[in-house]
C-alpha positions in Angstrom: -100.4 18.8 -57.1 -97.1 21.0 -57.2 -97.4 21.7 -61.1 -100.8 22.8 -60.5 -99.9 25.1 -57.6 -96.6 26.5 -59.8 -98.7 27.2 -63.0 -101.2 29.4 -61.1 -98.1 31.2 -59.1 -96.3 31.9 -62.7 -99.7 33.4 -63.9 -99.9 35.3 -60.9 -96.4 36.2 -60.5 -95.4 36.6 -64.0 -98.4 38.9 -65.1 -97.1 41.6 -62.7 -93.6 41.5 -62.9 -91.3 44.1 -64.2 -89.2 42.8 -66.8 -85.7 41.6 -66.1 -82.9 43.0 -68.1 -81.2 39.8 -68.5 -83.1 36.9 -70.1 -86.7 36.7 -70.3 -89.1 35.1 -67.7 -91.2 31.8 -68.9 -94.5 32.3 -70.7 -97.0 32.1 -67.9 -99.8 29.4 -68.1 -103.0 30.1 -66.6 -104.9 27.7 -64.2 -108.1 27.8 -62.1 -106.7 29.0 -58.8 -109.5 27.2 -56.8 -108.4 24.0 -58.6 -105.0 24.2 -57.7 -106.1 25.1 -54.1 -108.5 22.1 -53.7 -105.7 19.7 -55.4 -102.9 21.0 -52.9 -102.6 19.0 -49.8 -102.2 20.9 -46.6 -99.0 20.7 -45.0 -99.8 22.7 -42.1 -102.9 23.4 -40.4 -105.0 26.4 -40.8 -105.8 29.1 -38.2 -109.3 30.0 -37.4 -109.8 33.8 -37.8 -110.5 35.5 -34.2 -112.7 38.8 -33.7 -110.9 41.9 -35.3 -108.7 44.0 -33.3 -107.0 47.3 -33.6 -103.2 45.9 -33.9 -102.5 43.5 -36.8 -99.9 41.7 -34.4 -103.2 40.5 -32.5 -105.2 39.2 -35.6 -104.8 35.6 -36.4 -102.8 34.5 -39.4 -104.4 34.2 -42.9 -105.6 30.3 -43.1 -103.0 28.7 -45.8 -99.8 27.3 -46.4 -96.7 28.4 -48.1 -94.8 26.4 -50.9 -91.6 26.7 -52.5 -90.7 26.4 -56.2 -87.7 26.7 -58.2 -87.6 27.3 -62.0 -84.0 28.0 -63.1 -83.7 31.9 -63.2 -86.7 32.3 -60.7 -87.9 31.0 -57.3 -91.3 31.5 -55.7 -92.8 31.3 -52.1 -96.6 30.8 -52.9 -99.2 31.1 -50.3 -102.4 29.4 -50.9 -105.5 29.8 -48.9 -108.2 27.0 -48.7 -110.9 29.7 -50.4 -109.0 32.0 -52.3 -106.4 29.9 -53.9 -103.1 31.4 -54.5 -103.4 34.6 -52.5 -99.6 36.0 -52.2 -96.3 35.4 -53.7 -92.7 36.1 -53.1 -90.9 36.0 -56.5 -86.7 36.3 -57.1 -85.7 37.0 -60.5 -82.3 35.9 -59.9 -80.5 37.6 -62.8 -81.6 41.1 -61.9 -81.7 40.2 -58.0 -85.2 41.5 -58.0 -88.0 40.3 -55.7 -92.0 40.8 -56.5 -94.2 40.8 -53.9 -97.5 39.8 -55.7 -101.1 39.8 -54.1 -104.0 38.4 -55.8 -106.9 40.5 -56.8 -108.0 43.7 -58.5 -107.2 46.6 -56.6 -107.3 50.6 -57.2 -105.8 52.3 -60.3 -102.6 53.4 -58.6 -102.2 50.9 -55.8 -99.8 50.9 -52.9 -98.8 47.7 -50.9 -98.4 48.4 -47.2 -95.9 45.8 -45.8 -95.8 45.5 -41.8 -93.6 43.6 -39.7 -92.9 43.8 -36.1 -89.9 46.3 -36.5 -91.1 48.1 -39.4 -94.0 49.3 -41.9 -93.6 50.6 -45.2 -95.9 51.8 -48.0 -94.5 50.4 -51.6 -95.5 51.8 -54.9 -97.1 49.0 -56.7 -98.4 48.1 -60.4 -102.1 46.9 -60.9 -102.2 44.1 -63.6 -105.7 43.2 -64.9 -106.6 40.1 -66.7 -107.9 36.3 -66.0 -105.4 36.7 -62.9 -105.3 40.3 -61.7 -102.9 41.1 -59.2 -101.0 43.9 -57.4 -97.2 43.7 -57.6 -94.5 45.6 -55.7 -90.7 45.3 -56.6 -88.3 45.4 -54.3 -84.1 44.9 -54.4 -83.0 41.5 -53.1 -80.9 43.3 -50.2 -83.7 45.5 -48.9 -83.8 45.5 -45.4 -87.6 45.2 -45.3 -87.2 41.5 -46.8 -85.1 40.8 -43.6 -88.0 42.4 -41.4 -90.6 39.9 -43.3 -88.3 37.0 -42.7 -87.7 37.6 -39.0 -90.8 39.4 -37.8 -92.2 37.5 -34.9 -93.3 34.7 -37.4 -95.7 36.6 -39.1 -96.2 39.9 -41.3 -99.0 41.8 -43.1 -99.5 42.9 -46.6 -102.4 45.3 -47.2 -103.6 46.7 -50.5 -106.7 49.0 -50.9 -109.7 47.1 -52.3 -108.6 43.8 -51.2 -108.5 42.0 -48.0 -105.6 42.3 -45.7 -103.3 39.1 -45.4 -101.4 38.1 -41.9 -99.2 35.8 -43.3 -96.5 33.5 -41.5 -92.7 33.8 -41.9 -92.1 30.2 -42.6 -89.0 28.9 -44.2 -90.2 29.3 -47.8 -90.0 33.2 -47.4 -86.7 33.2 -46.0 -85.6 30.8 -49.0 -86.9 32.9 -51.7 -85.1 36.2 -50.3 -81.9 34.5 -49.8 -82.3 33.2 -53.4 -81.9 36.7 -54.8 -78.9 37.9 -52.5 
């Protein structure tokens, strides 16, 4: 089960990563994300979406669970939803201390990823990768203060990219662990 989740995350993560100057990332292997989602055991209960509100902090969290994988030179926090499979991943490429925020799906040609936390909000230039596992990837240095805000933001943060449904994600330990891996 974890292997299927990791394989999906690798395909999602590595397809949109910026090449690291030291070493090379593993070759991604593509797996059907829905199959990975169906096989992954639900570790924590899902949250039912209430009606839309004007404040993202009032919105219910996107249903799903975080998983953590350590693959030597890189680690991943993978958010898996019951309906979309892998929806988001945070990847630490340890040799360069770079964090990639990876949102699954196809967006606009020149995407911007908006990350919202309790204390801050920032638009980050991103890159669209189109293929079997299309995704939008934004890169940050491992010591970027936005990462701390994501880990400590009243237990949740939001990620938005034009053309994709917004995600309200819980700040579980897996998020903090990947961030700390790049420090």
